[in-house]
DSSP file (Angstrom, degrees, kcal/mol; ACC not computed):
  #  RESIDUE AA STRUCTURE BP1 BP2  ACC     N-H-->O    O-->H-N    N-H-->O    O-->H-N    TCO  KAPPA ALPHA  PHI   PSI    X-CA   Y-CA   Z-CA
    1    1 A M     >        0   0    0      0, 0.0     4,-1.7     0, 0.0     5,-0.2   0.000 360.0 360.0 360.0 -34.8  -45.9   57.7  -15.2
    2    2 A T  H  >> +     0   0    0      1,-0.2     4,-3.5     2,-0.2     5,-0.7   0.952 360.0  49.8 -58.9 -50.3  -43.9   54.5  -15.1
    3    3 A A  H  >5S+     0   0    0      1,-0.3     4,-1.2     3,-0.2    -1,-0.2   0.840 110.7  48.0 -59.9 -35.1  -44.4   53.9  -18.8
    4    4 A S  H  45S+     0   0    0      2,-0.2    -1,-0.3     3,-0.1    -2,-0.2   0.800 119.5  40.3 -75.6 -25.7  -43.4   57.5  -19.8
    5    5 A R  H  <5S+     0   0    0     -4,-1.7    -2,-0.2    -3,-0.4    -3,-0.2   0.897 137.6   8.5 -89.0 -46.1  -40.2   57.2  -17.6
    6    6 A F  H  <5S-     0   0    0     -4,-3.5     4,-0.3    -5,-0.2    -3,-0.2   0.444 109.3 -99.6-123.9   0.2  -39.1   53.6  -18.2
    7    7 A G     X< -     0   0    0     -4,-1.2     4,-2.0    -5,-0.7     3,-0.3  -0.054  39.2 -73.2 102.8 157.2  -41.3   52.3  -21.1
    8    8 A L  H  > S+     0   0    0      1,-0.2     4,-2.7     2,-0.2     5,-0.2   0.870 123.2  57.7 -60.5 -40.8  -44.3   50.1  -21.5
    9    9 A P  H  > S+     0   0    0      0, 0.0     4,-2.3     0, 0.0    -1,-0.2   0.910 108.8  47.6 -60.9 -39.7  -42.7   46.8  -20.7
   10   10 A T  H  > S+     0   0    0     -4,-0.3     4,-2.4    -3,-0.3    -2,-0.2   0.910 111.2  50.9 -63.3 -41.8  -41.6   48.1  -17.3
   11   11 A A  H  X S+     0   0    0     -4,-2.0     4,-2.1     2,-0.2    -1,-0.2   0.906 110.5  49.0 -65.6 -40.6  -45.0   49.5  -16.6
   12   12 A E  H  X S+     0   0    0     -4,-2.7     4,-1.3     2,-0.2    -1,-0.2   0.900 112.8  46.7 -64.6 -41.1  -46.6   46.1  -17.4
   13   13 A R  H  X S+     0   0    0     -4,-2.3     4,-2.4    -5,-0.2    -1,-0.2   0.888 108.8  56.6 -66.2 -36.9  -44.2   44.2  -15.2
   14   14 A L  H  X S+     0   0    0     -4,-2.4     4,-2.8     1,-0.2     5,-0.2   0.929 101.7  55.1 -61.2 -43.8  -44.8   46.8  -12.4
   15   15 A A  H  X S+     0   0    0     -4,-2.1     4,-1.4     1,-0.2    -1,-0.2   0.898 109.0  49.2 -57.2 -38.9  -48.6   46.1  -12.5
   16   16 A E  H  < S+     0   0    0     -4,-1.3     3,-0.2     1,-0.2    -1,-0.2   0.936 112.4  47.7 -64.3 -44.1  -47.8   42.3  -11.9
   17   17 A L  H  < S+     0   0    0     -4,-2.4     4,-0.3     1,-0.2    -2,-0.2   0.871 111.1  50.2 -67.5 -36.7  -45.5   43.1   -9.1
   18   18 A L  H >< S+     0   0    0     -4,-2.8     3,-1.8     1,-0.2    -1,-0.2   0.763  86.6  87.1 -74.4 -25.2  -47.9   45.5   -7.4
   19   19 A A  T 3< S+     0   0    0     -4,-1.4    -1,-0.2     1,-0.3    -2,-0.1   0.813  95.3  36.9 -46.2 -45.1  -50.9   43.2   -7.5
   20   20 A P  T 3  S+     0   0    0      0, 0.0    33,-1.3     0, 0.0     2,-0.6   0.588  94.8  99.4 -85.6  -4.1  -50.1   41.4   -4.1
   21   21 A I    <   +     0   0    0     -3,-1.8    31,-0.1    -4,-0.3    29,-0.0  -0.680  34.4 153.6 -86.5 116.1  -48.8   44.6   -2.4
   22   22 A T        +     0   0    0     -2,-0.6     2,-0.3     5,-0.0    -1,-0.2   0.550  35.7 107.5-116.1 -12.5  -51.6   46.0   -0.2
   23   23 A D     >  -     0   0    0      1,-0.1     4,-2.1    32,-0.1     3,-0.3  -0.516  62.5-144.6 -72.9 126.1  -49.6   47.9    2.4
   24   24 A A  H  > S+     0   0    0     -2,-0.3     4,-2.2     1,-0.2    -1,-0.1   0.838  98.9  53.9 -62.0 -31.9  -49.8   51.7    2.0
   25   25 A E  H  > S+     0   0    0      2,-0.2     4,-2.0     1,-0.2    -1,-0.2   0.884 107.1  50.6 -73.3 -33.7  -46.3   52.3    3.1
   26   26 A R  H  > S+     0   0    0     -3,-0.3     4,-1.9     2,-0.2    -2,-0.2   0.887 109.7  51.1 -63.2 -41.2  -44.9   49.8    0.5
   27   27 A L  H  X S+     0   0    0     -4,-2.1     4,-1.8     2,-0.2    -2,-0.2   0.901 108.9  51.7 -65.6 -38.9  -47.0   51.6   -2.2
   28   28 A A  H  X S+     0   0    0     -4,-2.2     4,-2.0     1,-0.2    -2,-0.2   0.914 107.1  53.0 -59.9 -41.7  -45.5   54.9   -1.0
   29   29 A D  H  X S+     0   0    0     -4,-2.0     4,-2.8     1,-0.2    -1,-0.2   0.894 105.5  54.7 -58.8 -41.1  -42.0   53.4   -1.3
   30   30 A V  H  X S+     0   0    0     -4,-1.9     4,-2.0     1,-0.2    -1,-0.2   0.908 106.7  50.1 -57.4 -43.9  -42.8   52.4   -4.8
   31   31 A G  H  X S+     0   0    0     -4,-1.8     4,-1.1     1,-0.2    -1,-0.2   0.896 112.1  48.0 -62.3 -39.9  -43.7   56.0   -5.7
   32   32 A D  H  X S+     0   0    0     -4,-2.0     4,-2.3     1,-0.2     3,-0.5   0.926 110.5  51.7 -69.3 -41.0  -40.4   57.2   -4.1
   33   33 A W  H  X S+     0   0    0     -4,-2.8     4,-2.8     1,-0.2    -1,-0.2   0.840 101.1  61.6 -62.9 -32.4  -38.4   54.5   -6.0
   34   34 A L  H  < S+     0   0    0     -4,-2.0    -1,-0.2     1,-0.2    -2,-0.2   0.891 112.6  37.9 -62.9 -36.4  -40.0   55.6   -9.3
   35   35 A V  H  < S+     0   0    0     -4,-1.1    -2,-0.2    -3,-0.5    -1,-0.2   0.836 120.3  45.3 -82.0 -36.3  -38.4   59.0   -8.8
   36   36 A Q  H  < S+     0   0    0     -4,-2.3    -2,-0.2    -5,-0.1    -3,-0.2   0.803  92.0  87.3 -79.4 -32.6  -35.1   57.8   -7.3
   37   37 A C     <  -     0   0    0     -4,-2.8     3,-0.0    -5,-0.2     4,-0.0  -0.429  58.4-156.9 -77.8 143.9  -34.1   54.9   -9.7
   38   38 A D  S    S+     0   0    0     -2,-0.1     2,-0.3     1,-0.1    -1,-0.1   0.702  75.0  36.3 -86.7 -25.3  -32.2   55.7  -12.8
   39   39 A T  S  > S-     0   0    0      1,-0.1     4,-2.1     0, 0.0     5,-0.2  -0.909  75.5-123.2-129.8 157.1  -33.2   52.7  -14.8
   40   40 A G  H  > S+     0   0    0     -2,-0.3     4,-2.6     1,-0.2     5,-0.2   0.839 113.8  55.5 -63.8 -34.5  -36.3   50.5  -15.2
   41   41 A A  H  > S+     0   0    0      2,-0.2     4,-1.6     1,-0.2    -1,-0.2   0.862 108.3  46.1 -69.3 -34.7  -34.3   47.5  -14.2
   42   42 A D  H  > S+     0   0    0      2,-0.2     4,-2.4     1,-0.2    -2,-0.2   0.917 112.9  50.2 -64.1 -47.3  -33.3   49.0  -11.0
   43   43 A F  H  X S+     0   0    0     -4,-2.1     4,-2.5     1,-0.2     5,-0.2   0.930 112.7  45.8 -60.8 -46.9  -36.8   50.2  -10.3
   44   44 A L  H  X S+     0   0    0     -4,-2.6     4,-3.0     1,-0.2    -1,-0.2   0.880 109.6  56.3 -67.7 -32.9  -38.3   46.6  -10.9
   45   45 A A  H  X S+     0   0    0     -4,-1.6     4,-1.4    -5,-0.2    -1,-0.2   0.931 110.0  44.5 -67.5 -41.7  -35.6   45.0   -8.8
   46   46 A R  H  X S+     0   0    0     -4,-2.4     4,-0.9     2,-0.2     3,-0.3   0.949 115.4  46.4 -63.5 -47.1  -36.5   47.2   -5.8
   47   47 A V  H >< S+     0   0    0     -4,-2.5     3,-0.9     1,-0.2    -2,-0.2   0.920 112.9  51.3 -61.9 -41.7  -40.3   46.7   -6.3
   48   48 A G  H 3< S+     0   0    0     -4,-3.0    -1,-0.2     1,-0.3    -2,-0.2   0.794 107.7  53.0 -64.3 -27.3  -39.7   42.9   -6.7
   49   49 A A  H 3< S+     0   0    0     -4,-1.4    -1,-0.3    -3,-0.3    -2,-0.2   0.643  86.7 104.3 -82.5 -16.4  -37.6   42.8   -3.5
   50   50 A A  S << S-     0   0    0     -3,-0.9     8,-0.1    -4,-0.9   -24,-0.0  -0.520  78.4-116.4 -69.8 124.9  -40.4   44.5   -1.5
   51   51 A P        -     0   0    0      0, 0.0     4,-0.1     0, 0.0     3,-0.1  -0.281  30.7-122.1 -60.6 146.7  -42.3   42.1    0.7
   52   52 A A    >   -     0   0    0      1,-0.2     3,-1.2   -31,-0.1   -31,-0.2   0.102  59.6 -26.4 -77.4-164.6  -46.0   41.7   -0.1
   53   53 A A  T 3  S+     0   0    0    -33,-1.3    -1,-0.2     1,-0.2     3,-0.1   0.026 121.7  18.7 -49.1 147.1  -48.8   42.4    2.2
   54   54 A G  T 3  S+     0   0    0      1,-0.2     2,-0.6    -3,-0.1    -1,-0.2   0.423  86.7 117.4  81.4   0.4  -48.6   42.2    6.0
   55   55 A N    <   -     0   0    0     -3,-1.2    -1,-0.2     1,-0.1   -32,-0.1  -0.910  42.4-169.8-106.7 122.0  -44.8   42.5    6.3
   56   56 A S        +     0   0    0     -2,-0.6     2,-0.2    -3,-0.1    -1,-0.1   0.436  49.4 115.8 -90.1  -1.3  -43.6   45.6    8.2
   57   57 A D        -     0   0    0      1,-0.1     2,-0.3     2,-0.0    -2,-0.1  -0.535  63.3-134.3 -69.4 132.0  -39.9   45.2    7.4
   58   58 A R              0   0    0     -2,-0.2    -2,-0.1     1,-0.1    -1,-0.1  -0.624 360.0 360.0 -90.3 148.8  -38.8   48.1    5.2
   59   59 A V              0   0    0     -2,-0.3    -1,-0.1    -8,-0.1    -2,-0.0   0.398 360.0 360.0 -95.2 360.0  -36.7   47.5    2.1
């Protein structure tokens, strides 16, 4: 879905950013941001700012 919404480069970068994220709530946030963000740059910025595994602070 990311590639169809924001293009293949964004989808490829997303895969890199998601690799260290293991928290189910964080992954759910990413799904929400995919719908909420207007641009691929905004989407990647949000995902990139999300803490990796084990951090319970919400972004």
